[in-house]
All heavy atoms as a GROMACS GRO file, in nm:
protein
  609
    1MET      N    1   0.383   0.858   3.375
    1MET     CA    2   0.451   0.886   3.252
    1MET      C    3   0.387   0.804   3.140
    1MET      O    4   0.376   0.683   3.149
    1MET     CB    5   0.599   0.850   3.264
    1MET     CG    6   0.674   0.875   3.137
    1MET     SD    7   0.844   0.814   3.137
    1MET     CE    8   0.922   0.929   3.246
    2LYS      N    9   0.344   0.871   3.036
    2LYS     CA   10   0.281   0.808   2.922
    2LYS      C   11   0.387   0.772   2.818
    2LYS      O   12   0.464   0.856   2.777
    2LYS     CB   13   0.180   0.904   2.862
    2LYS     CG   14   0.059   0.839   2.807
    2LYS     CD   15  -0.039   0.946   2.762
    2LYS     CE   16  -0.165   0.879   2.717
    2LYS     NZ   17  -0.261   0.974   2.667
    3LEU      N   18   0.390   0.644   2.776
    3LEU     CA   19   0.490   0.601   2.679
    3LEU      C   20   0.429   0.566   2.544
    3LEU      O   21   0.497   0.516   2.457
    3LEU     CB   22   0.565   0.479   2.733
    3LEU     CG   23   0.647   0.502   2.859
    3LEU    CD1   24   0.711   0.372   2.905
    3LEU    CD2   25   0.754   0.607   2.835
    4THR      N   26   0.303   0.594   2.524
    4THR     CA   27   0.240   0.565   2.397
    4THR      C   28   0.227   0.692   2.315
    4THR      O   29   0.226   0.802   2.369
    4THR     CB   30   0.100   0.502   2.416
    4THR    OG1   31   0.018   0.594   2.488
    4THR    CG2   32   0.110   0.370   2.490
    5THR      N   33   0.218   0.674   2.184
    5THR     CA   34   0.196   0.788   2.095
    5THR      C   35   0.069   0.763   2.016
    5THR      O   36   0.025   0.650   2.000
    5THR     CB   37   0.314   0.806   1.996
    5THR    OG1   38   0.326   0.687   1.920
    5THR    CG2   39   0.443   0.834   2.070
    6LYS      N   40   0.012   0.870   1.968
    6LYS     CA   41  -0.106   0.859   1.885
    6LYS      C   42  -0.067   0.800   1.750
    6LYS      O   43   0.025   0.851   1.685
    6LYS     CB   44  -0.168   0.998   1.866
    6LYS     CG   45  -0.299   0.997   1.792
    6LYS     CD   46  -0.356   1.137   1.784
    6LYS     CE   47  -0.483   1.134   1.704
    6LYS     NZ   48  -0.536   1.269   1.686
    7PRO      N   49  -0.134   0.692   1.706
    7PRO     CA   50  -0.096   0.634   1.577
    7PRO      C   51  -0.126   0.728   1.462
    7PRO      O   52  -0.223   0.804   1.465
    7PRO     CB   53  -0.183   0.508   1.568
    7PRO     CG   54  -0.291   0.526   1.669
    7PRO     CD   55  -0.242   0.623   1.771
    8GLU      N   56  -0.038   0.724   1.362
    8GLU     CA   57  -0.060   0.806   1.243
    8GLU      C   58  -0.175   0.750   1.162
    8GLU      O   59  -0.196   0.629   1.161
    8GLU     CB   60   0.065   0.805   1.156
    8GLU     CG   61   0.184   0.876   1.214
    8GLU     CD   62   0.302   0.872   1.120
    8GLU    OE1   63   0.284   0.897   0.999
    8GLU    OE2   64   0.413   0.841   1.168
    9PRO      N   65  -0.251   0.836   1.093
    9PRO     CA   66  -0.358   0.784   1.007
    9PRO      C   67  -0.300   0.699   0.893
    9PRO      O   68  -0.187   0.719   0.850
    9PRO     CB   69  -0.427   0.909   0.953
    9PRO     CG   70  -0.336   1.022   0.982
    9PRO     CD   71  -0.241   0.980   1.090
   10TYR      N   72  -0.378   0.606   0.846
   10TYR     CA   73  -0.339   0.516   0.739
   10TYR      C   74  -0.350   0.592   0.607
   10TYR      O   75  -0.458   0.629   0.565
   10TYR     CB   76  -0.434   0.396   0.741
   10TYR     CG   77  -0.396   0.282   0.652
   10TYR    CD1   78  -0.308   0.184   0.696
   10TYR    CD2   79  -0.450   0.269   0.526
   10TYR    CE1   80  -0.275   0.077   0.616
   10TYR    CE2   81  -0.417   0.163   0.445
   10TYR     CZ   82  -0.330   0.067   0.491
   10TYR     OH   83  -0.298  -0.039   0.410
   11THR      N   84  -0.236   0.622   0.545
   11THR     CA   85  -0.237   0.698   0.420
   11THR      C   86  -0.150   0.628   0.317
   11THR      O   87  -0.064   0.546   0.351
   11THR     CB   88  -0.182   0.840   0.439
   11THR    OG1   89  -0.044   0.830   0.478
   11THR    CG2   90  -0.259   0.918   0.544
   12LEU      N   91  -0.169   0.664   0.192
   12LEU     CA   92  -0.086   0.610   0.085
   12LEU      C   93   0.060   0.649   0.106
   12LEU      O   94   0.150   0.566   0.093
   12LEU     CB   95  -0.135   0.658  -0.051
   12LEU     CG   96  -0.052   0.613  -0.171
   12LEU    CD1   97  -0.052   0.461  -0.182
   12LEU    CD2   98  -0.102   0.676  -0.298
   13GLU      N   99   0.086   0.774   0.144
   13GLU     CA  100   0.223   0.820   0.164
   13GLU      C  101   0.292   0.741   0.274
   13GLU      O  102   0.409   0.703   0.261
   13GLU     CB  103   0.224   0.970   0.196
   13GLU     CG  104   0.185   1.058   0.080
   13GLU     CD  105   0.033   1.062   0.056
   13GLU    OE1  106  -0.045   1.029   0.149
   13GLU    OE2  107  -0.006   1.095  -0.056
   14ARG      N  108   0.221   0.717   0.383
   14ARG     CA  109   0.278   0.640   0.494
   14ARG      C  110   0.310   0.497   0.449
   14ARG      O  111   0.416   0.444   0.480
   14ARG     CB  112   0.178   0.639   0.610
   14ARG     CG  113   0.227   0.562   0.728
   14ARG     CD  114   0.126   0.569   0.841
   14ARG     NE  115   0.167   0.477   0.946
   14ARG     CZ  116   0.085   0.423   1.032
   14ARG    NH1  117  -0.042   0.452   1.030
   14ARG    NH2  118   0.130   0.341   1.124
   15THR      N  119   0.220   0.438   0.373
   15THR     CA  120   0.240   0.302   0.325
   15THR      C  121   0.358   0.296   0.228
   15THR      O  122   0.441   0.205   0.237
   15THR     CB  123   0.112   0.250   0.258
   15THR    OG1  124   0.006   0.255   0.353
   15THR    CG2  125   0.129   0.108   0.208
   16LEU      N  126   0.368   0.391   0.136
   16LEU     CA  127   0.479   0.392   0.041
   16LEU      C  128   0.613   0.412   0.112
   16LEU      O  129   0.713   0.353   0.074
   16LEU     CB  130   0.456   0.500  -0.065
   16LEU     CG  131   0.340   0.473  -0.160
   16LEU    CD1  132   0.321   0.592  -0.255
   16LEU    CD2  133   0.358   0.344  -0.237
   17SER      N  134   0.613   0.493   0.216
   17SER     CA  135   0.735   0.512   0.294
   17SER      C  136   0.777   0.381   0.360
   17SER      O  137   0.896   0.345   0.359
   17SER     CB  138   0.712   0.621   0.399
   17SER     OG  139   0.826   0.638   0.478
   18TRP      N  140   0.681   0.309   0.416
   18TRP     CA  141   0.710   0.180   0.479
   18TRP      C  142   0.762   0.080   0.375
   18TRP      O  143   0.860   0.010   0.400
   18TRP     CB  144   0.584   0.126   0.547
   18TRP     CG  145   0.601  -0.012   0.600
   18TRP    CD1  146   0.667  -0.049   0.713
   18TRP    CD2  147   0.553  -0.133   0.540
   18TRP    NE1  148   0.662  -0.186   0.728
   18TRP    CE2  149   0.593  -0.239   0.623
   18TRP    CE3  150   0.480  -0.161   0.425
   18TRP    CZ2  151   0.562  -0.371   0.594
   18TRP    CZ3  152   0.449  -0.292   0.397
   18TRP    CH2  153   0.490  -0.396   0.481
   19ILE      N  154   0.700   0.078   0.258
   19ILE     CA  155   0.745  -0.012   0.151
   19ILE      C  156   0.890   0.021   0.113
   19ILE      O  157   0.972  -0.069   0.098
   19ILE     CB  158   0.653  -0.003   0.028
   19ILE    CG1  159   0.518  -0.069   0.059
   19ILE    CG2  160   0.717  -0.070  -0.094
   19ILE    CD1  161   0.413  -0.047  -0.047
   20THR      N  162   0.921   0.148   0.099
   20THR     CA  163   1.056   0.191   0.061
   20THR      C  164   1.159   0.143   0.162
   20THR      O  165   1.265   0.092   0.124
   20THR     CB  166   1.062   0.344   0.049
   20THR    OG1  167   0.969   0.385  -0.052
   20THR    CG2  168   1.200   0.393   0.012
   21ARG      N  169   1.128   0.157   0.290
   21ARG     CA  170   1.224   0.120   0.394
   21ARG      C  171   1.229  -0.030   0.420
   21ARG      O  172   1.336  -0.086   0.441
   21ARG     CB  173   1.187   0.189   0.526
   21ARG     CG  174   1.209   0.337   0.530
   21ARG     CD  175   1.186   0.394   0.670
   21ARG     NE  176   1.077   0.333   0.744
   21ARG     CZ  177   0.948   0.370   0.738
   21ARG    NH1  178   0.912   0.468   0.660
   21ARG    NH2  179   0.857   0.308   0.810
   22GLN      N  180   1.114  -0.096   0.423
   22GLN     CA  181   1.107  -0.233   0.472
   22GLN      C  182   1.090  -0.340   0.364
   22GLN      O  183   1.142  -0.449   0.377
   22GLN     CB  184   0.991  -0.246   0.572
   22GLN     CG  185   1.001  -0.155   0.690
   22GLN     CD  186   1.116  -0.190   0.782
   22GLN    OE1  187   1.152  -0.306   0.797
   22GLN    NE2  188   1.177  -0.090   0.843
   23VAL      N  189   1.015  -0.309   0.260
   23VAL     CA  190   0.976  -0.413   0.165
   23VAL      C  191   1.059  -0.411   0.037
   23VAL      O  192   1.096  -0.517  -0.014
   23VAL     CB  193   0.825  -0.400   0.130
   23VAL    CG1  194   0.783  -0.503   0.028
   23VAL    CG2  195   0.741  -0.410   0.257
   24ALA      N  196   1.088  -0.294  -0.015
   24ALA     CA  197   1.151  -0.283  -0.147
   24ALA      C  198   1.281  -0.363  -0.160
   24ALA      O  199   1.300  -0.432  -0.261
   24ALA     CB  200   1.172  -0.137  -0.185
   25PRO      N  201   1.372  -0.356  -0.062
   25PRO     CA  202   1.495  -0.434  -0.078
   25PRO      C  203   1.470  -0.585  -0.088
   25PRO      O  204   1.529  -0.653  -0.173
   25PRO     CB  205   1.577  -0.400   0.047
   25PRO     CG  206   1.526  -0.265   0.089
   25PRO     CD  207   1.379  -0.269   0.056
   26THR      N  208   1.381  -0.637  -0.006
   26THR     CA  209   1.348  -0.780  -0.010
   26THR      C  210   1.277  -0.814  -0.140
   26THR      O  211   1.304  -0.917  -0.202
   26THR     CB  212   1.263  -0.820   0.111
   26THR    OG1  213   1.336  -0.790   0.230
   26THR    CG2  214   1.228  -0.968   0.108
   27LEU      N  215   1.187  -0.728  -0.185
   27LEU     CA  216   1.116  -0.750  -0.309
   27LEU      C  217   1.212  -0.752  -0.428
   27LEU      O  218   1.203  -0.838  -0.516
   27LEU     CB  219   1.010  -0.642  -0.329
   27LEU     CG  220   0.918  -0.654  -0.448
   27LEU    CD1  221   0.840  -0.786  -0.444
   27LEU    CD2  222   0.822  -0.537  -0.451
   28LYS      N  223   1.307  -0.659  -0.428
   28LYS     CA  224   1.407  -0.655  -0.535
   28LYS      C  225   1.488  -0.784  -0.539
   28LYS      O  226   1.512  -0.841  -0.646
   28LYS     CB  227   1.499  -0.534  -0.514
   28LYS     CG  228   1.598  -0.513  -0.626
   28LYS     CD  229   1.676  -0.384  -0.604
   28LYS     CE  230   1.767  -0.355  -0.722
   28LYS     NZ  231   1.833  -0.225  -0.706
   29MET      N  232   1.528  -0.833  -0.422
   29MET     CA  233   1.603  -0.957  -0.414
   29MET      C  234   1.520  -1.074  -0.466
   29MET      O  235   1.567  -1.153  -0.548
   29MET     CB  236   1.644  -0.985  -0.269
   29MET     CG  237   1.709  -1.120  -0.247
   29MET     SD  238   1.706  -1.170  -0.073
   29MET     CE  239   1.531  -1.190  -0.043
   30ALA      N  240   1.395  -1.083  -0.422
   30ALA     CA  241   1.309  -1.194  -0.462
   30ALA      C  242   1.278  -1.190  -0.611
   30ALA      O  243   1.274  -1.295  -0.676
   30ALA     CB  244   1.180  -1.191  -0.380
   31LYS      N  245   1.259  -1.071  -0.667
   31LYS     CA  246   1.236  -1.060  -0.812
   31LYS      C  247   1.358  -1.103  -0.891
   31LYS      O  248   1.347  -1.166  -0.996
   31LYS     CB  249   1.194  -0.917  -0.848
   31LYS     CG  250   1.052  -0.884  -0.803
   31LYS     CD  251   1.015  -0.742  -0.835
   31LYS     CE  252   0.986  -0.730  -0.983
   31LYS     NZ  253   0.931  -0.600  -1.020
   32ARG      N  254   1.476  -1.069  -0.841
   32ARG     CA  255   1.598  -1.110  -0.908
   32ARG      C  256   1.612  -1.263  -0.905
   32ARG      O  257   1.647  -1.326  -1.005
   32ARG     CB  258   1.720  -1.046  -0.842
   32ARG     CG  259   1.849  -1.074  -0.919
   32ARG     CD  260   1.969  -1.008  -0.858
   32ARG     NE  261   1.956  -0.862  -0.862
   32ARG     CZ  262   2.045  -0.780  -0.807
   32ARG    NH1  263   2.152  -0.827  -0.746
   32ARG    NH2  264   2.027  -0.649  -0.814
   33ILE      N  265   1.579  -1.323  -0.790
   33ILE     CA  266   1.582  -1.469  -0.780
   33ILE      C  267   1.481  -1.531  -0.876
   33ILE      O  268   1.512  -1.630  -0.945
   33ILE     CB  269   1.556  -1.514  -0.634
   33ILE    CG1  270   1.676  -1.474  -0.546
   33ILE    CG2  271   1.530  -1.665  -0.627
   33ILE    CD1  272   1.650  -1.488  -0.397
   34ASP      N  273   1.360  -1.473  -0.883
   34ASP     CA  274   1.260  -1.522  -0.979
   34ASP      C  275   1.315  -1.517  -1.122
   34ASP      O  276   1.299  -1.612  -1.199
   34ASP     CB  277   1.132  -1.437  -0.972
   34ASP     CG  278   1.025  -1.494  -0.881
   34ASP    OD1  279   1.041  -1.609  -0.833
   34ASP    OD2  280   0.924  -1.424  -0.859
   35ARG      N  281   1.377  -1.404  -1.158
   35ARG     CA  282   1.430  -1.388  -1.293
   35ARG      C  283   1.538  -1.492  -1.322
   35ARG      O  284   1.538  -1.558  -1.427
   35ARG     CB  285   1.484  -1.246  -1.312
   35ARG     CG  286   1.522  -1.215  -1.455
   35ARG     CD  287   1.569  -1.071  -1.475
   35ARG     NE  288   1.692  -1.043  -1.401
   35ARG     CZ  289   1.702  -0.962  -1.295
   35ARG    NH1  290   1.596  -0.898  -1.249
   35ARG    NH2  291   1.817  -0.942  -1.234
   36ILE      N  292   1.631  -1.510  -1.229
   36ILE     CA  293   1.742  -1.604  -1.249
   36ILE      C  294   1.692  -1.748  -1.256
   36ILE      O  295   1.736  -1.826  -1.339
   36ILE     CB  296   1.847  -1.587  -1.137
   36ILE    CG1  297   1.916  -1.451  -1.152
   36ILE    CG2  298   1.949  -1.701  -1.140
   36ILE    CD1  299   2.000  -1.411  -1.030
   37ASN      N  300   1.596  -1.782  -1.168
   37ASN     CA  301   1.547  -1.920  -1.161
   37ASN      C  302   1.431  -1.948  -1.257
   37ASN      O  303   1.386  -2.062  -1.266
   37ASN     CB  304   1.503  -1.954  -1.019
   37ASN     CG  305   1.619  -1.964  -0.923
   37ASN    OD1  306   1.733  -1.984  -0.965
   37ASN    ND2  307   1.592  -1.949  -0.795
   38GLY      N  308   1.383  -1.845  -1.326
   38GLY     CA  309   1.270  -1.865  -1.416
   38GLY      C  310   1.141  -1.896  -1.341
   38GLY      O  311   1.053  -1.965  -1.394
   39THR      N  312   1.129  -1.844  -1.220
   39THR     CA  313   1.008  -1.866  -1.139
   39THR      C  314   0.922  -1.741  -1.138
   39THR      O  315   0.962  -1.637  -1.190
   39THR     CB  316   1.046  -1.908  -0.995
   39THR    OG1  317   1.133  -1.808  -0.938
   39THR    CG2  318   1.117  -2.043  -0.994
   40ASN      N  319   0.806  -1.751  -1.077
   40ASN     CA  320   0.710  -1.641  -1.074
   40ASN      C  321   0.648  -1.628  -0.935
   40ASN      O  322   0.530  -1.601  -0.921
   40ASN     CB  323   0.603  -1.668  -1.179
   40ASN     CG  324   0.548  -1.541  -1.239
   40ASN    OD1  325   0.604  -1.434  -1.217
   40ASN    ND2  326   0.441  -1.554  -1.313
   41ILE      N  327   0.729  -1.648  -0.831
   41ILE     CA  328   0.678  -1.650  -0.694
   41ILE      C  329   0.620  -1.515  -0.655
   41ILE      O  330   0.510  -1.509  -0.598
   41ILE     CB  331   0.789  -1.694  -0.597
   41ILE    CG1  332   0.830  -1.838  -0.628
   41ILE    CG2  333   0.745  -1.680  -0.452
   41ILE    CD1  334   0.957  -1.883  -0.559
   42ILE      N  335   0.689  -1.406  -0.684
   42ILE     CA  336   0.642  -1.274  -0.643
   42ILE      C  337   0.509  -1.241  -0.708
   42ILE      O  338   0.416  -1.195  -0.642
   42ILE     CB  339   0.748  -1.166  -0.672
   42ILE    CG1  340   0.873  -1.191  -0.587
   42ILE    CG2  341   0.693  -1.026  -0.648
   42ILE    CD1  342   0.848  -1.195  -0.437
   43GLU      N  343   0.496  -1.264  -0.837
   43GLU     CA  344   0.369  -1.237  -0.906
   43GLU      C  345   0.257  -1.320  -0.846
   43GLU      O  346   0.145  -1.272  -0.829
   43GLU     CB  347   0.382  -1.262  -1.056
   43GLU     CG  348   0.258  -1.228  -1.135
   43GLU     CD  349   0.215  -1.081  -1.123
   43GLU    OE1  350   0.302  -0.994  -1.104
   43GLU    OE2  351   0.093  -1.055  -1.132
   44SER      N  352   0.285  -1.444  -0.810
   44SER     CA  353   0.184  -1.530  -0.748
   44SER      C  354   0.140  -1.474  -0.613
   44SER      O  355   0.021  -1.476  -0.581
   44SER     CB  356   0.238  -1.671  -0.728
   44SER     OG  357   0.265  -1.731  -0.852
   45LEU      N  358   0.235  -1.423  -0.536
   45LEU     CA  359   0.201  -1.363  -0.406
   45LEU      C  360   0.111  -1.240  -0.425
   45LEU      O  361   0.012  -1.222  -0.353
   45LEU     CB  362   0.327  -1.323  -0.330
   45LEU     CG  363   0.416  -1.437  -0.281
   45LEU    CD1  364   0.544  -1.381  -0.220
   45LEU    CD2  365   0.342  -1.522  -0.179
   46VAL      N  366   0.147  -1.155  -0.521
   46VAL     CA  367   0.068  -1.034  -0.545
   46VAL      C  368  -0.073  -1.071  -0.593
   46VAL      O  369  -0.173  -1.015  -0.546
   46VAL     CB  370   0.139  -0.941  -0.647
   46VAL    CG1  371   0.048  -0.827  -0.689
   46VAL    CG2  372   0.269  -0.890  -0.588
   47GLN      N  373  -0.083  -1.166  -0.684
   47GLN     CA  374  -0.213  -1.208  -0.736
   47GLN      C  375  -0.301  -1.267  -0.625
   47GLN      O  376  -0.423  -1.249  -0.626
   47GLN     CB  377  -0.197  -1.310  -0.849
   47GLN     CG  378  -0.140  -1.252  -0.976
   47GLN     CD  379  -0.228  -1.145  -1.036
   47GLN    OE1  380  -0.350  -1.156  -1.038
   47GLN    NE2  381  -0.166  -1.039  -1.084
   48GLY      N  382  -0.240  -1.333  -0.528
   48GLY     CA  383  -0.316  -1.396  -0.420
   48GLY      C  384  -0.347  -1.303  -0.304
   48GLY      O  385  -0.422  -1.340  -0.213
   49ALA      N  386  -0.294  -1.181  -0.307
   49ALA     CA  387  -0.316  -1.087  -0.196
   49ALA      C  388  -0.461  -1.040  -0.192
   49ALA      O  389  -0.524  -1.019  -0.295
   49ALA     CB  390  -0.222  -0.967  -0.211
   50LYS      N  391  -0.513  -1.025  -0.071
   50LYS     CA  392  -0.649  -0.975  -0.050
   50LYS      C  393  -0.642  -0.830  -0.004
   50LYS      O  394  -0.565  -0.795   0.086
   50LYS     CB  395  -0.721  -1.058   0.057
   50LYS     CG  396  -0.726  -1.206   0.028
   50LYS     CD  397  -0.816  -1.237  -0.087
   50LYS     CE  398  -0.824  -1.387  -0.108
   50LYS     NZ  399  -0.836  -1.425  -0.245
   51LEU      N  400  -0.718  -0.744  -0.068
   51LEU     CA  401  -0.725  -0.604  -0.029
   51LEU      C  402  -0.832  -0.585   0.078
   51LEU      O  403  -0.941  -0.640   0.067
   51LEU     CB  404  -0.755  -0.516  -0.150
   51LEU     CG  405  -0.650  -0.515  -0.260
   51LEU    CD1  406  -0.696  -0.427  -0.376
   51LEU    CD2  407  -0.516  -0.468  -0.208
   52THR      N  408  -0.800  -0.508   0.180
   52THR     CA  409  -0.895  -0.479   0.287
   52THR      C  410  -0.983  -0.360   0.248
   52THR      O  411  -0.957  -0.293   0.146
   52THR     CB  412  -0.821  -0.444   0.418
   52THR    OG1  413  -0.751  -0.320   0.400
   52THR    CG2  414  -0.726  -0.555   0.460
   53ASP      N  415  -1.081  -0.331   0.330
   53ASP     CA  416  -1.164  -0.212   0.307
   53ASP      C  417  -1.080  -0.085   0.308
   53ASP      O  418  -1.105   0.008   0.231
   53ASP     CB  419  -1.275  -0.202   0.412
   53ASP     CG  420  -1.381  -0.310   0.396
   53ASP    OD1  421  -1.392  -0.369   0.286
   53ASP    OD2  422  -1.455  -0.336   0.493
   54LYS      N  423  -0.979  -0.080   0.395
   54LYS     CA  424  -0.889   0.036   0.399
   54LYS      C  425  -0.816   0.053   0.266
   54LYS      O  426  -0.803   0.164   0.216
   54LYS     CB  427  -0.787   0.022   0.512
   54LYS     CG  428  -0.840   0.056   0.648
   54LYS     CD  429  -0.726   0.072   0.747
   54LYS     CE  430  -0.701  -0.058   0.816
   54LYS     NZ  431  -0.603  -0.049   0.925
   55HIS      N  432  -0.768  -0.057   0.211
   55HIS     CA  433  -0.700  -0.051   0.081
   55HIS      C  434  -0.794   0.000  -0.027
   55HIS      O  435  -0.757   0.087  -0.108
   55HIS     CB  436  -0.647  -0.189   0.040
   55HIS     CG  437  -0.540  -0.242   0.129
   55HIS    ND1  438  -0.551  -0.362   0.192
   55HIS    CD2  439  -0.421  -0.190   0.165
   55HIS    CE1  440  -0.442  -0.383   0.264
   55HIS    NE2  441  -0.362  -0.280   0.250
   56GLU      N  442  -0.916  -0.052  -0.030
   56GLU     CA  443  -1.014  -0.010  -0.130
   56GLU      C  444  -1.047   0.139  -0.115
   56GLU      O  445  -1.060   0.210  -0.215
   56GLU     CB  446  -1.142  -0.094  -0.120
   56GLU     CG  447  -1.122  -0.242  -0.154
   56GLU     CD  448  -1.087  -0.269  -0.300
   56GLU    OE1  449  -1.095  -0.179  -0.384
   56GLU    OE2  450  -1.050  -0.384  -0.329
   57LYS      N  451  -1.057   0.187   0.009
   57LYS     CA  452  -1.086   0.328   0.033
   57LYS      C  453  -0.973   0.416  -0.020
   57LYS      O  454  -0.997   0.518  -0.085
   57LYS     CB  455  -1.106   0.352   0.183
   57LYS     CG  456  -1.141   0.495   0.217
   57LYS     CD  457  -1.164   0.512   0.365
   57LYS     CE  458  -1.199   0.657   0.397
   57LYS     NZ  459  -1.220   0.678   0.540
   58ILE      N  460  -0.849   0.375   0.004
   58ILE     CA  461  -0.735   0.453  -0.045
   58ILE      C  462  -0.730   0.451  -0.198
   58ILE      O  463  -0.701   0.553  -0.261
   58ILE     CB  464  -0.604   0.404   0.018
   58ILE    CG1  465  -0.601   0.442   0.166
   58ILE    CG2  466  -0.483   0.461  -0.054
   58ILE    CD1  467  -0.484   0.390   0.244
   59ILE      N  468  -0.762   0.338  -0.259
   59ILE     CA  469  -0.766   0.331  -0.405
   59ILE      C  470  -0.868   0.432  -0.458
   59ILE      O  471  -0.838   0.508  -0.551
   59ILE     CB  472  -0.801   0.189  -0.454
   59ILE    CG1  473  -0.683   0.094  -0.426
   59ILE    CG2  474  -0.836   0.189  -0.603
   59ILE    CD1  475  -0.716  -0.053  -0.445
   60LYS      N  476  -0.986   0.436  -0.398
   60LYS     CA  477  -1.089   0.531  -0.442
   60LYS      C  478  -1.042   0.676  -0.422
   60LYS      O  479  -1.062   0.761  -0.509
   60LYS     CB  480  -1.219   0.507  -0.367
   60LYS     CG  481  -1.291   0.384  -0.414
   60LYS     CD  482  -1.421   0.363  -0.338
   60LYS     CE  483  -1.486   0.233  -0.383
   60LYS     NZ  484  -1.604   0.201  -0.304
   61GLN      N  485  -0.980   0.703  -0.307
   61GLN     CA  486  -0.933   0.839  -0.279
   61GLN      C  487  -0.826   0.882  -0.379
   61GLN      O  488  -0.826   0.996  -0.427
   61GLN     CB  489  -0.876   0.848  -0.138
   61GLN     CG  490  -0.980   0.840  -0.029
   61GLN     CD  491  -0.916   0.829   0.108
   61GLN    OE1  492  -0.798   0.799   0.123
   61GLN    NE2  493  -0.996   0.853   0.210
   62GLN      N  494  -0.733   0.794  -0.409
   62GLN     CA  495  -0.619   0.828  -0.494
   62GLN      C  496  -0.653   0.832  -0.643
   62GLN      O  497  -0.575   0.884  -0.722
   62GLN     CB  498  -0.503   0.731  -0.470
   62GLN     CG  499  -0.444   0.740  -0.332
   62GLN     CD  500  -0.376   0.874  -0.308
   62GLN    OE1  501  -0.303   0.924  -0.392
   62GLN    NE2  502  -0.402   0.933  -0.192
   63THR      N  503  -0.766   0.776  -0.680
   63THR     CA  504  -0.803   0.772  -0.822
   63THR      C  505  -0.927   0.855  -0.852
   63THR      O  506  -0.972   0.857  -0.967
   63THR     CB  507  -0.826   0.626  -0.868
   63THR    OG1  508  -0.929   0.566  -0.789
   63THR    CG2  509  -0.698   0.545  -0.855
   64ALA      N  510  -0.980   0.925  -0.753
   64ALA     CA  511  -1.099   1.008  -0.772
   64ALA      C  512  -1.065   1.131  -0.855
   64ALA      O  513  -0.957   1.188  -0.842
   64ALA     CB  514  -1.157   1.050  -0.638
   65SER      N  515  -1.158   1.170  -0.940
   65SER     CA  516  -1.140   1.292  -1.018
   65SER      C  517  -1.163   1.413  -0.928
   65SER      O  518  -1.222   1.402  -0.820
   65SER     CB  519  -1.238   1.296  -1.135
   65SER     OG  520  -1.370   1.313  -1.086
   66ILE      N  521  -1.120   1.530  -0.973
   66ILE     CA  522  -1.140   1.653  -0.897
   66ILE      C  523  -1.289   1.677  -0.875
   66ILE      O  524  -1.331   1.717  -0.767
   66ILE     CB  525  -1.074   1.773  -0.969
   66ILE    CG1  526  -0.922   1.755  -0.968
   66ILE    CG2  527  -1.114   1.905  -0.907
   66ILE    CD1  528  -0.846   1.854  -1.050
   67GLU      N  529  -1.369   1.647  -0.975
   67GLU     CA  530  -1.513   1.666  -0.963
   67GLU      C  531  -1.572   1.576  -0.855
   67GLU      O  532  -1.656   1.618  -0.776
   67GLU     CB  533  -1.583   1.639  -1.097
   67GLU     CG  534  -1.552   1.739  -1.206
   67GLU     CD  535  -1.418   1.714  -1.275
   67GLU    OE1  536  -1.363   1.602  -1.263
   67GLU    OE2  537  -1.368   1.807  -1.339
   68GLU      N  538  -1.528   1.451  -0.850
   68GLU     CA  539  -1.578   1.358  -0.749
   68GLU      C  540  -1.541   1.404  -0.609
   68GLU      O  541  -1.622   1.398  -0.517
   68GLU     CB  542  -1.522   1.217  -0.772
   68GLU     CG  543  -1.577   1.148  -0.895
   68GLU     CD  544  -1.505   1.018  -0.925
   68GLU    OE1  545  -1.381   1.012  -0.914
   68GLU    OE2  546  -1.575   0.922  -0.960
   69VAL      N  547  -1.419   1.453  -0.593
   69VAL     CA  548  -1.373   1.498  -0.462
   69VAL      C  549  -1.453   1.621  -0.419
   69VAL      O  550  -1.495   1.632  -0.305
   69VAL     CB  551  -1.221   1.529  -0.464
   69VAL    CG1  552  -1.177   1.594  -0.334
   69VAL    CG2  553  -1.143   1.402  -0.491
   70ALA      N  554  -1.477   1.713  -0.512
   70ALA     CA  555  -1.549   1.837  -0.480
   70ALA      C  556  -1.694   1.809  -0.441
   70ALA      O  557  -1.751   1.881  -0.359
   70ALA     CB  558  -1.544   1.932  -0.598
   71LEU      N  559  -1.753   1.703  -0.497
   71LEU     CA  560  -1.893   1.674  -0.470
   71LEU      C  561  -1.917   1.585  -0.349
   71LEU      O  562  -2.030   1.569  -0.306
   71LEU     CB  563  -1.957   1.608  -0.594
   71LEU     CG  564  -1.965   1.696  -0.718
   71LEU    CD1  565  -2.016   1.616  -0.836
   71LEU    CD2  566  -2.053   1.818  -0.693
   72GLN      N  567  -1.811   1.529  -0.289
   72GLN     CA  568  -1.827   1.441  -0.175
   72GLN      C  569  -1.863   1.521  -0.052
   72GLN      O  570  -1.807   1.628  -0.028
   72GLN     CB  571  -1.700   1.360  -0.148
   72GLN     CG  572  -1.675   1.253  -0.249
   72GLN     CD  573  -1.550   1.173  -0.217
   72GLN    OE1  574  -1.479   1.202  -0.122
   72GLN    NE2  575  -1.524   1.072  -0.296
   73PRO      N  576  -1.955   1.469   0.032
   73PRO     CA  577  -1.985   1.538   0.157
   73PRO      C  578  -1.865   1.532   0.250
   73PRO      O  579  -1.789   1.435   0.248
   73PRO     CB  580  -2.103   1.460   0.213
   73PRO     CG  581  -2.104   1.329   0.143
   73PRO     CD  582  -2.034   1.348   0.013
   74LYS      N  583  -1.848   1.634   0.330
   74LYS     CA  584  -1.737   1.641   0.423
   74LYS      C  585  -1.757   1.542   0.538
   74LYS      O  586  -1.864   1.536   0.596
   74LYS     CB  587  -1.724   1.783   0.478
   74LYS     CG  588  -1.600   1.808   0.556
   74LYS     CD  589  -1.589   1.952   0.594
   74LYS     CE  590  -1.457   1.977   0.666
   74LYS     NZ  591  -1.444   2.117   0.703
   75GLU      N  592  -1.652   1.462   0.568
   75GLU     CA  593  -1.660   1.366   0.679
   75GLU      C  594  -1.640   1.441   0.810
   75GLU      O  595  -1.563   1.535   0.818
   75GLU     CB  596  -1.552   1.259   0.666
   75GLU     CG  597  -1.578   1.164   0.554
   75GLU     CD  598  -1.477   1.050   0.550
   75GLU    OE1  599  -1.410   1.026   0.653
   75GLU    OE2  600  -1.465   0.985   0.445
   76GLU      N  601  -1.711   1.397   0.912
   76GLU     CA  602  -1.697   1.462   1.042
   76GLU      C  603  -1.632   1.371   1.141
   76GLU      O  604  -1.630   1.259   1.138
   76GLU     CB  605  -1.834   1.504   1.093
   76GLU     CG  606  -1.897   1.602   0.995
   76GLU     CD  607  -2.012   1.676   1.058
   76GLU    OE1  608  -2.013   1.692   1.179
   76GLU    OE2  609  -2.098   1.719   0.982
   0.00000   0.00000   0.00000
């Protein structure tokens, strides 16, 4: 009996769904604490974050013009 599933591809939609379920409530709380305390912890965390190659690839995909997408060779 196989108990594993095929992992879903890494996509912007999948990431945004995860943020909505897991991160957004905590982020909202932390931003409210920052506002009340006059701190900037959340902004510091975001500024210090490192983007991976996967993140950079998704940024390029999501911001590419129609012309750029049409001219890209098909991945196999």
